[in-house]
FIKOLBA-532768 format. One record per residue: residue number from 1; x, y, z of N, C-alpha, C in turn; residue in three letters. Coordinates in steps of 0.02 Angstrom, whole numbers, plus 50000, padded with zeros to 5 digits. Layout:
BEGIN
[pt NUM, [X, Y, Z], [X, Y, Z], [X, Y, Z], 'ALA'] ...
END
This chain:
BEGIN
[pt 1, [50952, 61836, 47245], [50907, 61893, 47254], [50901, 61908, 47329], 'MET'] [pt 2, [50906, 61972, 47348], [50901, 61990, 47419], [50829, 61983, 47444], 'SER'] [pt 3, [50822, 61980, 47510], [50756, 61974, 47540], [50711, 62032, 47520], 'ASP'] [pt 4, [50739, 62093, 47519], [50700, 62152, 47501], [50676, 62147, 47428], 'VAL'] [pt 5, [50720, 62126, 47385], [50701, 62119, 47314], [50646, 62067, 47306], 'ALA'] [pt 6, [50650, 62013, 47343], [50599, 61961, 47339], [50531, 61987, 47361], 'GLU'] [pt 7, [50531, 62027, 47414], [50468, 62057, 47438], [50440, 62105, 47386], 'VAL'] [pt 8, [50483, 62143, 47354], [50461, 62189, 47301], [50430, 62150, 47243], 'ILE'] [pt 9, [50463, 62096, 47224], [50436, 62054, 47170], [50368, 62026, 47190], 'VAL'] [pt 10, [50362, 62004, 47253], [50298, 61978, 47277], [50244, 62031, 47272], 'ALA'] [pt 11, [50262, 62093, 47290], [50213, 62147, 47285], [50192, 62161, 47214], 'GLY'] [pt 12, [50239, 62160, 47169], [50223, 62172, 47098], [50178, 62116, 47071], 'LEU'] [pt 13, [50194, 62054, 47089], [50153, 61998, 47067], [50082, 62005, 47095], 'VAL'] [pt 14, [50078, 62023, 47159], [50012, 62031, 47190], [49971, 62085, 47156], 'GLY'] [pt 15, [50004, 62140, 47139], [49969, 62195, 47106], [49943, 62175, 47038], 'TYR'] [pt 16, [49984, 62139, 46999], [49963, 62116, 46933], [49904, 62068, 46939], 'VAL'] [pt 17, [49907, 62022, 46987], [49852, 61975, 46998], [49789, 62014, 47016], 'VAL'] [pt 18, [49796, 62063, 47060], [49738, 62102, 47082], [49706, 62143, 47026], 'GLY'] [pt 19, [49745, 62160, 46974], [49718, 62200, 46919], [49674, 62161, 46871], 'MET'] [pt 20, [49673, 62094, 46877], [49633, 62056, 46830], [49560, 62081, 46832], 'PHE'] [pt 21, [49532, 62102, 46776], [49465, 62133, 46774], [49408, 62083, 46774], 'PRO'] [pt 22, [49396, 62051, 46830], [49345, 61998, 46834], [49277, 62022, 46810], 'SER'] [pt 23, [49253, 62077, 46837], [49186, 62102, 46819], [49182, 62120, 46746], 'ALA'] [pt 24, [49234, 62151, 46719], [49234, 62171, 46649], [49230, 62109, 46604], 'ASP'] [pt 25, [49272, 62060, 46619], [49275, 62000, 46577], [49210, 61961, 46581], 'VAL'] [pt 26, [49186, 61950, 46642], [49124, 61911, 46651], [49065, 61944, 46618], 'VAL'] [pt 27, [49059, 62010, 46626], [49004, 62046, 46595], [49007, 62043, 46519], 'THR'] [pt 28, [49066, 62050, 46491], [49074, 62045, 46419], [49055, 61976, 46394], 'ARG'] [pt 29, [49076, 61924, 46431], [49060, 61856, 46411], [48985, 61844, 46416], 'VAL'] [pt 30, [48955, 61866, 46471], [48884, 61854, 46483], [48840, 61888, 46431], 'ALA'] [pt 31, [48862, 61946, 46406], [48821, 61984, 46359], [48850, 61984, 46289], 'THR'] [pt 32, [48900, 61941, 46278], [48933, 61937, 46213], [48959, 62004, 46189], 'ARG'] [pt 33, [48987, 62040, 46237], [49020, 62103, 46222], [48974, 62163, 46216], 'GLY'] [pt 34, [48910, 62155, 46232], [48863, 62210, 46221], [48858, 62258, 46281], 'GLN'] [pt 35, [48881, 62235, 46340], [48874, 62278, 46400], [48942, 62291, 46431], 'VAL'] [pt 36, [48954, 62354, 46448], [49014, 62375, 46483], [48994, 62388, 46556], 'ASP'] [pt 37, [49019, 62347, 46602], [48999, 62353, 46672], [49014, 62422, 46701], 'ILE'] [pt 38, [49065, 62455, 46675], [49084, 62520, 46701], [49037, 62576, 46677], 'ARG'] [pt 39, [48995, 62559, 46629], [48947, 62608, 46604], [48876, 62587, 46618], 'GLY'] [pt 40, [48868, 62537, 46661], [48800, 62511, 46676], [48789, 62507, 46751], 'SER'] [pt 41, [48726, 62512, 46771], [48710, 62509, 46843], [48745, 62565, 46880], 'GLY'] [pt 42, [48779, 62546, 46934], [48816, 62596, 46973], [48882, 62615, 46941], 'SER'] [pt 43, [48903, 62576, 46891], [48967, 62589, 46858], [49025, 62557, 46895], 'GLY'] [pt 44, [49012, 62527, 46952], [49065, 62495, 46991], [49080, 62425, 46964], 'ASN'] [pt 45, [49143, 62410, 46949], [49160, 62343, 46923], [49166, 62293, 46980], 'PRO'] [pt 46, [49108, 62278, 47010], [49107, 62231, 47066], [49052, 62180, 47059], 'GLY'] [pt 47, [49051, 62132, 47105], [49003, 62077, 47102], [48931, 62097, 47107], 'GLY'] [pt 48, [48915, 62142, 47154], [48844, 62161, 47163], [48817, 62200, 47104], 'LEU'] [pt 49, [48860, 62243, 47075], [48837, 62279, 47016], [48828, 62230, 46958], 'ASN'] [pt 50, [48872, 62181, 46953], [48865, 62131, 46900], [48800, 62092, 46909], 'ALA'] [pt 51, [48781, 62079, 46971], [48717, 62045, 46984], [48659, 62086, 46957], 'MET'] [pt 52, [48662, 62151, 46969], [48608, 62194, 46946], [48606, 62200, 46870], 'ARG'] [pt 53, [48665, 62199, 46840], [48669, 62211, 46768], [48658, 62148, 46727], 'VAL'] [pt 54, [48690, 62092, 46747], [48686, 62031, 46706], [48658, 61970, 46744], 'VAL'] [pt 55, [48638, 61979, 46807], [48606, 61925, 46842], [48647, 61897, 46900], 'GLY'] [pt 56, [48612, 61865, 46947], [48643, 61840, 47009], [48699, 61790, 46995], 'ARG'] [pt 57, [48687, 61743, 46948], [48737, 61692, 46934], [48803, 61722, 46912], 'LYS'] [pt 58, [48800, 61769, 46865], [48861, 61800, 46841], [48893, 61844, 46894], 'TRP'] [pt 59, [48852, 61876, 46935], [48879, 61916, 46990], [48918, 61874, 47039], 'GLY'] [pt 60, [48892, 61814, 47053], [48927, 61769, 47099], [48994, 61746, 47069], 'LEU'] [pt 61, [48994, 61737, 47003], [49056, 61718, 46969], [49108, 61773, 46979], 'VAL'] [pt 62, [49087, 61835, 46973], [49132, 61892, 46982], [49160, 61892, 47053], 'VAL'] [pt 63, [49117, 61883, 47102], [49138, 61883, 47172], [49189, 61827, 47185], 'ILE'] [pt 64, [49176, 61768, 47159], [49222, 61712, 47168], [49289, 61727, 47136], 'VAL'] [pt 65, [49288, 61754, 47075], [49351, 61770, 47041], [49390, 61824, 47078], 'LEU'] [pt 66, [49355, 61874, 47103], [49388, 61928, 47140], [49419, 61900, 47205], 'ASP'] [pt 67, [49383, 61857, 47238], [49409, 61826, 47299], [49470, 61782, 47283], 'ALA'] [pt 68, [49466, 61747, 47227], [49522, 61704, 47206], [49585, 61745, 47194], 'ALA'] [pt 69, [49577, 61808, 47170], [49635, 61850, 47159], [49672, 61863, 47224], 'LYS'] [pt 70, [49635, 61878, 47276], [49666, 61891, 47341], [49700, 61829, 47369], 'GLY'] [pt 71, [49666, 61772, 47363], [49693, 61709, 47389], [49756, 61690, 47351], 'ALA'] [pt 72, [49754, 61695, 47284], [49811, 61677, 47243], [49871, 61722, 47256], 'LEU'] [pt 73, [49857, 61786, 47263], [49912, 61833, 47276], [49948, 61816, 47341], 'ALA'] [pt 74, [49910, 61802, 47394], [49940, 61783, 47457], [49982, 61720, 47451], 'GLY'] [pt 75, [49956, 61671, 47415], [49992, 61608, 47405], [50057, 61619, 47366], 'LEU'] [pt 76, [50052, 61657, 47311], [50113, 61670, 47272], [50163, 61711, 47312], 'LEU'] [pt 77, [50138, 61757, 47353], [50182, 61798, 47393], [50223, 61757, 47442], 'GLY'] [pt 78, [50191, 61709, 47474], [50228, 61668, 47523], [50278, 61622, 47488], 'ILE'] [pt 79, [50262, 61601, 47427], [50308, 61559, 47389], [50369, 61600, 47367], 'VAL'] [pt 80, [50357, 61662, 47348], [50411, 61705, 47323], [50455, 61732, 47379], 'ILE'] [pt 81, [50424, 61755, 47433], [50463, 61790, 47484], [50441, 61775, 47556], 'ALA'] [pt 82, [50412, 61717, 47567], [50395, 61699, 47635], [50339, 61741, 47665], 'GLY'] [pt 83, [50340, 61746, 47732], [50286, 61781, 47767], [50279, 61854, 47745], 'ASP'] [pt 84, [50335, 61889, 47740], [50332, 61960, 47719], [50304, 61965, 47648], 'ALA'] [pt 85, [50322, 61918, 47606], [50296, 61918, 47538], [50222, 61906, 47535], 'GLY'] [pt 86, [50197, 61863, 47580], [50125, 61848, 47582], [50085, 61911, 47599], 'ALA'] [pt 87, [50106, 61946, 47651], [50070, 62007, 47671], [50076, 62061, 47618], 'TYR'] [pt 88, [50135, 62067, 47588], [50145, 62119, 47538], [50103, 62105, 47475], 'THR'] [pt 89, [50104, 62043, 47452], [50067, 62025, 47391], [49992, 62031, 47401], 'ALA'] [pt 90, [49968, 62011, 47460], [49897, 62016, 47474], [49874, 62089, 47475], 'ALA'] [pt 91, [49914, 62131, 47507], [49898, 62203, 47509], [49899, 62232, 47438], 'THR'] [pt 92, [49949, 62212, 47400], [49956, 62237, 47331], [49899, 62213, 47287], 'ALA'] [pt 93, [49873, 62153, 47300], [49816, 62128, 47260], [49754, 62171, 47272], 'ALA'] [pt 94, [49743, 62191, 47334], [49687, 62235, 47350], [49697, 62301, 47314], 'ILE'] [pt 95, [49759, 62326, 47314], [49774, 62389, 47279], [49763, 62381, 47205], 'ALA'] [pt 96, [49783, 62324, 47177], [49774, 62312, 47106], [49701, 62311, 47086], 'GLY'] [pt 97, [49660, 62284, 47130], [49588, 62282, 47116], [49557, 62352, 47122], 'HIS'] [pt 98, [49576, 62388, 47174], [49548, 62455, 47186], [49576, 62508, 47138], 'CYS'] [pt 99, [49639, 62501, 47121], [49672, 62552, 47080], [49712, 62520, 47023], 'PHE'] [pt 100, [49679, 62489, 46975], [49714, 62456, 46920], [49744, 62507, 46871], 'PRO'] [pt 101, [49809, 62500, 46858], [49842, 62547, 46813], [49811, 62547, 46743], 'ALA'] [pt 102, [49789, 62489, 46720], [49762, 62484, 46651], [49696, 62523, 46644], 'TRP'] [pt 103, [49661, 62536, 46699], [49598, 62572, 46696], [49604, 62642, 46727], 'ALA'] [pt 104, [49664, 62670, 46722], [49677, 62737, 46750], [49661, 62739, 46824], 'ARG'] [pt 105, [49676, 62683, 46858], [49669, 62677, 46930], [49597, 62682, 46955], 'PHE'] [pt 106, [49550, 62667, 46911], [49479, 62666, 46930], [49455, 62594, 46933], 'ARG'] [pt 107, [49453, 62567, 46993], [49434, 62496, 47002], [49377, 62487, 47050], 'GLY'] [pt 108, [49370, 62426, 47074], [49316, 62410, 47121], [49335, 62430, 47192], 'GLY'] [pt 109, [49296, 62404, 47239], [49305, 62424, 47309], [49349, 62377, 47350], 'LYS'] [pt 110, [49366, 62320, 47322], [49415, 62277, 47354], [49390, 62230, 47407], 'GLY'] [pt 111, [49324, 62227, 47418], [49297, 62186, 47472], [49310, 62112, 47460], 'VAL'] [pt 112, [49291, 62087, 47401], [49300, 62016, 47386], [49374, 61997, 47383], 'ALA'] [pt 113, [49414, 62041, 47354], [49486, 62028, 47349], [49517, 62022, 47419], 'ALA'] [pt 114, [49496, 62066, 47464], [49521, 62063, 47533], [49496, 62000, 47568], 'ALA'] [pt 115, [49432, 61985, 47558], [49405, 61924, 47589], [49441, 61862, 47565], 'GLY'] [pt 116, [49456, 61860, 47501], [49492, 61803, 47474], [49563, 61798, 47502], 'GLY'] [pt 117, [49594, 61855, 47513], [49662, 61855, 47539], [49664, 61826, 47610], 'SER'] [pt 118, [49609, 61832, 47647], [49606, 61803, 47714], [49620, 61728, 47711], 'PHE'] [pt 119, [49596, 61695, 47659], [49602, 61622, 47654], [49674, 61599, 47657], 'ALA'] [pt 120, [49720, 61638, 47631], [49790, 61617, 47630], [49835, 61657, 47677], 'THR'] [pt 121, [49813, 61717, 47695], [49856, 61761, 47735], [49833, 61767, 47808], 'VAL'] [pt 122, [49767, 61767, 47819], [49740, 61775, 47887], [49679, 61729, 47893], 'PHE'] [pt 123, [49689, 61663, 47891], [49634, 61614, 47890], [49580, 61624, 47943], 'PRO'] [pt 124, [49597, 61638, 48007], [49543, 61647, 48056], [49496, 61705, 48038], 'PRO'] [pt 125, [49523, 61757, 48005], [49481, 61814, 47987], [49435, 61797, 47928], 'MET'] [pt 126, [49451, 61745, 47891], [49407, 61724, 47836], [49338, 61707, 47864], 'PHE'] [pt 127, [49338, 61673, 47921], [49275, 61654, 47953], [49246, 61713, 47992], 'VAL'] [pt 128, [49288, 61744, 48033], [49265, 61800, 48075], [49239, 61858, 48032], 'ILE'] [pt 129, [49279, 61877, 47983], [49261, 61933, 47940], [49198, 61919, 47900], 'GLY'] [pt 130, [49192, 61857, 47877], [49133, 61839, 47838], [49070, 61843, 47880], 'GLY'] [pt 131, [49073, 61819, 47941], [49015, 61821, 47986], [48998, 61893, 48005], 'LEU'] [pt 132, [49049, 61933, 48018], [49037, 62003, 48037], [49008, 62042, 47978], 'VAL'] [pt 133, [49036, 62032, 47919], [49012, 62068, 47860], [48939, 62050, 47845], 'ALA'] [pt 134, [48924, 61985, 47847], [48857, 61963, 47832], [48806, 61988, 47883], 'GLY'] [pt 135, [48824, 61982, 47947], [48778, 62003, 48000], [48767, 62078, 48000], 'THR'] [pt 136, [48822, 62116, 47994], [48816, 62189, 47996], [48778, 62215, 47935], 'SER'] [pt 137, [48786, 62182, 47878], [48749, 62203, 47819], [48674, 62193, 47828], 'SER'] [pt 138, [48655, 62136, 47858], [48585, 62121, 47870], [48555, 62168, 47922], 'LEU'] [pt 139, [48593, 62183, 47973], [48567, 62224, 48029], [48564, 62298, 48010], 'VAL'] [pt 140, [48617, 62324, 47980], [48620, 62396, 47966], [48586, 62416, 47900], 'THR'] [pt 141, [48582, 62369, 47853], [48556, 62384, 47786], [48595, 62440, 47753], 'LYS'] [pt 142, [48657, 62448, 47773], [48699, 62502, 47747], [48767, 62473, 47732], 'ASN'] [pt 143, [48786, 62469, 47668], [48848, 62436, 47648], [48910, 62471, 47675], 'SER'] [pt 144, [48909, 62537, 47676], [48968, 62573, 47701], [48977, 62561, 47775], 'GLU'] [pt 145, [48923, 62566, 47814], [48928, 62555, 47886], [48950, 62483, 47901], 'LEU'] [pt 146, [48923, 62437, 47862], [48942, 62366, 47871], [49017, 62357, 47858], 'ALA'] [pt 147, [49044, 62392, 47809], [49115, 62387, 47795], [49158, 62421, 47848], 'MET'] [pt 148, [49133, 62475, 47876], [49169, 62506, 47932], [49174, 62458, 47990], 'TRP'] [pt 149, [49120, 62424, 48005], [49120, 62376, 48060], [49167, 62318, 48044], 'ILE'] [pt 150, [49161, 62291, 47984], [49202, 62234, 47965], [49276, 62251, 47963], 'THR'] [pt 151, [49293, 62309, 47934], [49363, 62329, 47931], [49392, 62343, 48000], 'CYS'] [pt 152, [49350, 62370, 48044], [49373, 62382, 48113], [49389, 62316, 48147], 'THR'] [pt 153, [49346, 62266, 48137], [49358, 62200, 48165], [49422, 62170, 48135], 'VAL'] [pt 154, [49432, 62181, 48071], [49493, 62156, 48037], [49556, 62186, 48068], 'TRP'] [pt 155, [49557, 62251, 48076], [49616, 62285, 48102], [49627, 62268, 48176], 'VAL'] [pt 156, [49574, 62270, 48215], [49580, 62253, 48286], [49599, 62179, 48294], 'VAL'] [pt 157, [49570, 62137, 48251], [49587, 62066, 48254], [49661, 62055, 48240], 'GLY'] [pt 158, [49688, 62090, 48191], [49759, 62083, 48175], [49802, 62104, 48234], 'ALA'] [pt 159, [49782, 62159, 48267], [49819, 62182, 48325], [49818, 62130, 48381], 'LEU'] [pt 160, [49760, 62101, 48393], [49754, 62049, 48444], [49797, 61989, 48427], 'VAL'] [pt 161, [49796, 61968, 48363], [49835, 61910, 48342], [49910, 61922, 48351], 'TRP'] [pt 162, [49932, 61983, 48335], [50003, 61998, 48341], [50024, 62004, 48414], 'VAL'] [pt 163, [49987, 62042, 48453], [50005, 62052, 48523], [50003, 61987, 48563], 'VAL'] [pt 164, [49951, 61947, 48551], [49943, 61884, 48588], [49980, 61827, 48555], 'ALA'] [pt 165, [50009, 61839, 48496], [50044, 61787, 48459], [50001, 61725, 48450], 'ASP'] [pt 166, [49940, 61736, 48427], [49893, 61680, 48418], [49910, 61641, 48356], 'LEU'] [pt 167, [49892, 61578, 48354], [49905, 61538, 48294], [49865, 61563, 48234], 'PRO'] [pt 168, [49897, 61565, 48176], [49865, 61591, 48115], [49851, 61534, 48066], 'ASN'] [pt 169, [49833, 61477, 48094], [49818, 61418, 48052], [49875, 61406, 48003], 'ALA'] [pt 170, [49860, 61401, 47938], [49912, 61388, 47888], [49941, 61453, 47860], 'TRP'] [pt 171, [49919, 61510, 47886], [49944, 61574, 47861], [50012, 61592, 47889], 'GLY'] [pt 172, [50041, 61647, 47866], [50106, 61670, 47890], [50103, 61691, 47963], 'PRO'] [pt 173, [50161, 61696, 47995], [50163, 61714, 48065], [50134, 61784, 48076], 'ALA'] [pt 174, [50095, 61792, 48130], [50068, 61859, 48145], [50123, 61906, 48169], 'PRO'] [pt 175, [50140, 61955, 48129], [50192, 62002, 48147], [50174, 62071, 48121], 'ASP'] [pt 176, [50223, 62115, 48116], [50209, 62183, 48093], [50179, 62184, 48023], 'ALA'] [pt 177, [50197, 62135, 47983], [50169, 62131, 47915], [50094, 62123, 47916], 'GLY'] [pt 178, [50068, 62085, 47964], [49996, 62077, 47970], [49962, 62143, 47986], 'MET'] [pt 179, [49994, 62183, 48029], [49965, 62248, 48047], [49963, 62295, 47988], 'LEU'] [pt 180, [50017, 62296, 47949], [50020, 62339, 47890], [49968, 62316, 47838], 'VAL'] [pt 181, [49966, 62251, 47827], [49917, 62222, 47779], [49846, 62240, 47798], 'TYR'] [pt 182, [49828, 62232, 47862], [49759, 62246, 47883], [49745, 62321, 47881], 'SER'] [pt 183, [49792, 62361, 47905], [49781, 62433, 47907], [49776, 62465, 47838], 'GLY'] [pt 184, [49823, 62448, 47795], [49823, 62476, 47727], [49764, 62449, 47687], 'VAL'] [pt 185, [49752, 62383, 47693], [49696, 62353, 47657], [49629, 62384, 47676], 'GLY'] [pt 186, [49618, 62391, 47742], [49556, 62421, 47766], [49550, 62493, 47744], 'ALA'] [pt 187, [49605, 62529, 47745], [49603, 62600, 47725], [49584, 62607, 47651], 'ALA'] [pt 188, [49610, 62563, 47609], [49593, 62567, 47538], [49519, 62553, 47527], 'MET'] [pt 189, [49494, 62502, 47560], [49423, 62484, 47552], [49377, 62540, 47577], 'ILE'] [pt 190, [49391, 62565, 47637], [49349, 62618, 47665], [49354, 62682, 47625], 'LEU'] [pt 191, [49413, 62695, 47598], [49422, 62754, 47555], [49379, 62750, 47493], 'GLY'] [pt 192, [49375, 62689, 47464], [49333, 62680, 47404], [49259, 62688, 47422], 'LYS'] [pt 193, [49239, 62664, 47480], [49169, 62672, 47501], [49152, 62745, 47513], 'PHE'] [pt 194, [49198, 62782, 47544], [49185, 62853, 47556], [49179, 62891, 47490], 'ARG'] [pt 195, [49223, 62875, 47443], [49221, 62908, 47378], [49156, 62893, 47342], 'ALA'] [pt 196, [49133, 62829, 47347], [49070, 62810, 47315], [49011, 62845, 47349], 'ALA'] [pt 197, [49014, 62851, 47415], [48959, 62884, 47451], [48954, 62958, 47431], 'ALA'] [pt 198, [49012, 62990, 47423], [49011, 63060, 47402], [48982, 63068, 47332], 'ARG'] [pt 199, [48992, 63015, 47292], [48967, 63017, 47223], [48895, 62991, 47219], 'ALA'] [pt 200, [48869, 62969, 47277], [48800, 62943, 47277], [48794, 62873, 47252], 'GLY'] [pt 201, [48848, 62833, 47254], [48847, 62764, 47231], [48852, 62718, 47290], 'VAL'] [pt 202, [48806, 62669, 47294], [48804, 62624, 47350], [48825, 62552, 47335], 'GLN'] [pt 203, [48823, 62532, 47272], [48836, 62463, 47255], [48910, 62445, 47263], 'ALA'] [pt 204, [48922, 62381, 47280], [48990, 62357, 47286], [49020, 62345, 47217], 'LEU'] 
END
């Protein structure tokens, strides 16, 4: 199999992993099939909406599962196609979460999936991004603004890592793939937040 084909396979695997409907499954299990997360609360199939609909414990389960999707996709990507596969699969997992084909491309906002992907693709950002997201959310009290700040740090951080060739812990080498992963990933997340804001929806 050629290198390009391997990267394509990694992307497809990442997308399929990202499509796993964590919020839908957890909500159905928690309510024995009586509640559809997409028709309850804000309608967003994400962890915070799950907290509001079925409780904090179940919402945390959704967040962990969504994060695991991003981490697993990055890991599978590097196994399938090396560094390029890792970045491609991680980006595709975020896309799968935000735009799942099985749900007519109506998915969540991708925050947890992206955060989870940091663990295997951009380890330093797992800590940096987490601190920035938590702090900005507390200070601004505005989820969209907090995500703009966090995504900006993510993209700028990737640029710094690539230009300075900083160590990426156990993750893939910082190269052009990191820039594409951060730029496309951030764009998808911010696009979902803008769409939700226009619709008057604030929950993740």
